C-alpha positions in Angstrom: 49.6 53.7 135.1 48.0 56.7 136.7 45.2 59.0 135.7 43.8 62.2 137.0 40.0 62.1 137.0 38.4 65.5 137.0 35.2 65.7 139.1 32.1 67.2 137.5 30.7 70.2 139.2 29.3 73.7 138.9 30.9 75.3 135.9 30.4 77.9 133.3 29.7 76.9 129.7 29.2 79.0 126.6 26.5 79.5 124.0 28.2 80.6 120.7 26.8 83.2 118.3 27.6 82.1 114.8 27.6 85.6 113.2 31.3 86.3 112.5 30.8 90.0 113.0 29.4 89.4 116.5 31.3 86.4 117.7 30.5 86.8 121.4 29.9 84.1 123.9 27.0 84.3 126.4 27.9 82.8 129.7 25.3 80.5 131.4 25.4 78.3 134.4 25.4 74.6 134.0 24.5 72.5 137.0 25.6 68.9 137.1 26.1 66.5 140.0 29.2 66.8 142.1 31.0 63.6 142.6 33.2 62.9 145.6 36.6 62.9 144.0 39.2 65.7 144.3 41.1 67.4 141.4 44.6 66.0 141.3 43.9 62.5 142.8 45.6 59.8 140.9 43.8 56.5 140.4 44.9 53.2 138.9 43.2 52.4 135.6 42.8 49.2 133.8 42.4 48.9 130.1 38.6 49.1 130.2 36.9 52.0 132.0 33.4 53.4 132.2 34.5 56.9 133.0 33.7 59.6 130.5 35.6 62.7 131.5 39.3 62.4 131.8 41.6 65.2 132.9 45.3 65.2 131.9 47.8 67.2 133.9 51.4 68.0 133.1 53.4 70.9 134.6 51.6 74.1 133.6 48.9 72.5 131.4 45.7 70.6 131.9 43.3 69.1 129.3 39.8 67.6 129.6 38.6 64.9 127.3 35.1 63.4 127.2 35.6 60.0 125.6 32.3 58.1 125.9 29.2 60.3 125.5 28.0 62.8 122.9 29.0 65.3 122.3 32.5 64.0 123.1 35.7 65.8 122.6 38.7 67.6 124.0 38.1 71.0 125.7 39.3 73.3 128.4 43.0 73.2 127.5 44.3 75.3 130.4 47.9 76.7 130.0 49.1 78.7 133.0 45.4 79.0 134.1 44.1 80.3 130.8 41.7 78.2 128.7 42.8 78.1 125.0 40.3 75.5 123.7 36.5 75.3 123.2 36.2 72.1 121.3 38.4 69.6 119.4 37.3 66.2 118.2 37.0 63.6 115.4 34.1 62.7 113.2 33.6 60.0 110.6 31.4 58.8 107.8 31.3 55.4 106.2 30.4 55.5 102.5 30.2 58.4 100.0 26.9 59.8 101.2 25.1 60.2 104.5 25.7 62.1 107.7 28.9 62.2 109.8 29.1 61.0 113.4 31.4 61.7 116.4 33.8 58.7 116.8 32.2 57.7 120.1 29.2 56.5 118.1 31.4 53.6 117.0 31.3 52.2 120.5 30.1 54.1 123.6 32.3 51.9 125.8 35.8 52.4 124.4 38.9 50.7 125.6 41.0 53.2 127.6 44.6 53.2 128.7 46.3 56.1 130.4 49.6 57.2 131.8 50.3 60.3 134.0 53.8 61.5 134.7 53.9 65.1 136.0 57.6 65.5 135.1 57.3 64.1 131.6 53.9 64.0 129.9 50.3 62.9 130.3 48.9 60.3 127.9 45.4 59.0 127.1 44.9 56.1 124.6 41.3 55.5 123.5 40.0 52.8 121.0 36.5 52.8 119.6 35.8 49.5 117.9 33.0 47.4 116.4 32.9 44.3 114.2 33.6 46.3 111.0 36.2 49.0 111.9 38.0 50.7 114.8 39.5 54.2 115.5 42.3 54.6 118.0 43.1 58.1 119.3 46.3 58.6 121.3 46.7 61.9 123.1 50.0 62.9 124.6 50.2 66.3 126.3 53.4 67.9 127.4 53.4 71.0 129.6 56.2 73.5 130.0 57.7 75.6 132.8 55.1 77.6 134.7 54.6 81.1 133.3 55.9 80.3 129.8 52.4 80.1 128.3 53.5 77.1 126.3 52.3 73.5 125.9 52.2 70.7 123.2 49.6 68.1 122.3 50.7 65.2 120.1 48.0 63.1 118.5 48.1 59.9 116.6 44.9 58.5 115.0 44.7 55.0 113.6 41.8 53.6 111.6 41.6 49.8 111.0 39.2 47.9 108.7 38.2 44.8 110.7 35.9 43.4 108.1 36.3 41.1 105.1 35.2 43.8 102.7 36.7 47.1 101.4 35.8 50.0 103.7 35.0 53.5 102.3 36.0 55.6 105.4 36.0 59.4 105.8 37.7 60.9 108.9 37.3 64.5 110.0 39.1 66.6 112.6 37.4 69.7 113.9 39.1 72.4 116.1 37.8 75.5 117.8 40.5 77.3 119.7 39.8 80.4 121.7 43.2 81.8 122.4 43.5 83.8 125.6 40.1 82.5 126.7 38.2 84.6 124.1 37.0 83.9 120.5 37.1 87.5 119.4 39.6 89.0 116.9 41.2 85.8 115.7 42.3 84.6 112.3 43.3 81.2 110.8 45.6 80.4 107.9 46.6 77.1 106.2 50.1 76.7 104.8 51.2 74.7 101.7 54.1 72.2 101.7 55.8 73.0 98.4 57.3 69.5 98.2 54.1 67.4 98.8 51.6 69.9 97.6 49.6 69.4 100.8 48.2 72.1 103.1 49.9 70.3 106.0 49.9 73.1 108.6 47.4 75.6 110.0 48.0 78.5 112.4 45.4 80.5 114.4 46.5 83.8 115.7 45.0 86.5 118.0 45.6 90.2 117.9 47.9 90.1 120.9 50.2 87.6 119.0 49.0 84.5 120.8 48.9 81.5 118.4 48.3 77.8 118.0 49.9 75.8 115.2 48.8 72.3 114.1 51.3 70.4 111.9 50.5 67.1 110.2 53.8 65.3 110.7 52.7 62.1 108.8 49.6 61.0 107.0 48.9 58.0 104.8 46.7 58.7 102.8 47.4 62.4 102.4 44.9 65.1 103.4 41.8 65.1 101.2 40.2 68.4 102.2 40.5 71.2 104.8 38.4 74.2 105.8 39.0 77.5 107.6 35.6 79.0 108.7 33.7 80.9 111.3 32.0 79.3 114.2 29.8 77.3 113.9 29.5 76.6 110.2 31.8 73.6 110.0 30.6 72.1 113.2 27.0 72.3 112.0 27.9 70.6 108.7 29.5 67.7 110.7 26.5 67.2 113.0 23.6 67.6 110.6 22.0 64.9 108.4 23.8 65.9 105.2 27.0 64.7 103.6 30.0 66.9 104.3 32.9 67.7 102.0 35.2 70.4 103.5 35.4 73.5 101.2 39.2 73.9 101.0 39.1 77.5 102.2 42.6 78.5 103.3 41.8 81.4 105.6 39.2 83.0 107.8 39.1 86.0 110.1 38.9 88.3 112.0 36.3 86.7 114.2 35.5 83.5 116.0 37.3 81.1 113.7 37.6 77.3 113.4 39.6 74.9 111.2 39.2 71.3 110.1 40.8 68.5 108.1 39.3 65.6 106.1 40.8 62.3 105.0 39.1 60.0 102.5 40.4 56.4 102.1 39.2 53.1 100.7 40.7 50.5 103.1 41.2 46.9 102.0 40.1 44.1 104.4 42.4 44.1 107.4 44.2 47.3 106.2 44.7 50.5 108.3 45.8 54.1 108.0 47.4 56.4 110.5 47.7 60.2 111.0 50.2 61.9 113.4 50.2 65.6 114.2 51.5 68.1 116.7 49.4 71.0 118.2 51.7 73.7 119.8 50.4 76.7 121.8 53.1 79.4 122.4 52.8 82.5 124.5 52.5 86.0 122.9 55.9 87.4 122.2 56.9 90.5 124.1 56.9 92.5 120.9 53.3 91.3 120.1 52.2 92.4 123.5 53.9 95.8 123.1 52.4 96.5 119.6 48.7 96.9 120.7 49.8 99.1 123.6 51.8 101.3 121.3 48.8 101.7 119.0 46.6 102.6 121.9 49.2 105.2 123.1 49.6 106.7 119.6 45.8 106.9 119.3 45.5 108.7 122.6 48.2 111.2 121.6 46.4 111.9 118.3 43.1 112.3 120.1 44.6 114.9 122.5 46.3 116.7 119.6 43.0 116.9 117.7 41.2 118.3 120.7 43.8 121.0 121.2 43.7 121.9 117.5 
């Protein structure tokens, strides 16, 4: 099993402005220690690891996942050198009331397995467990041919009740994609499955036609709630001290948008539930790229005509 460890170094981070009408990001420098490992070095990994930042690499795509310290989560989903992702992670609550926590709060030293195959896929398997329950997250990233602007991320999440009592467990998934490396001018829309009656798919699109689609391929129990919103409303509700129930809003935009899912389940002793989903990032179509240019050209022609008139 091989894993690419990404070194920490001087990098740019973003401070987000929550106003949906002014969803700009202010760049700031973040200085952290530089460790003596090179990007792209493959290291053997055993089941238990103290590393926190993992970099997955496959063909034209890379993904960074912080697994063991808050705030954890996936970020920096680079496809053909363009970052598409600001933050993507899982949160939980035990019981009907009380705050939610990121899943690394279950156990700050998770069990980690990884597999890296540049010609096939990159995989990271992380389990957070305590005496009462565990959450396993399996990430499998598949890049495509360089220049296509495409990559897939498959995720499987498994929750197990390790206790001898029923477990009232609430799982949340939060996603903040910035297509094309910018949060501006984007919208998000949920889609209904007419057979199951579930809003099983969500698509975020940018003005140039770039998009990301997340499809729930299997879930037992079914989705409880979902939410399309503007940054950083949903994130704040998942990280404050109050109880969160997503508001079932099916769309948001234009602006700096986010989306989230919620599953609510009462697990019997020793029981489990599992969710599988696919996140696909395609490139803008040629027609989508042509349309904004055509609008700009027509606007310029109209401007010149008005000046002459």
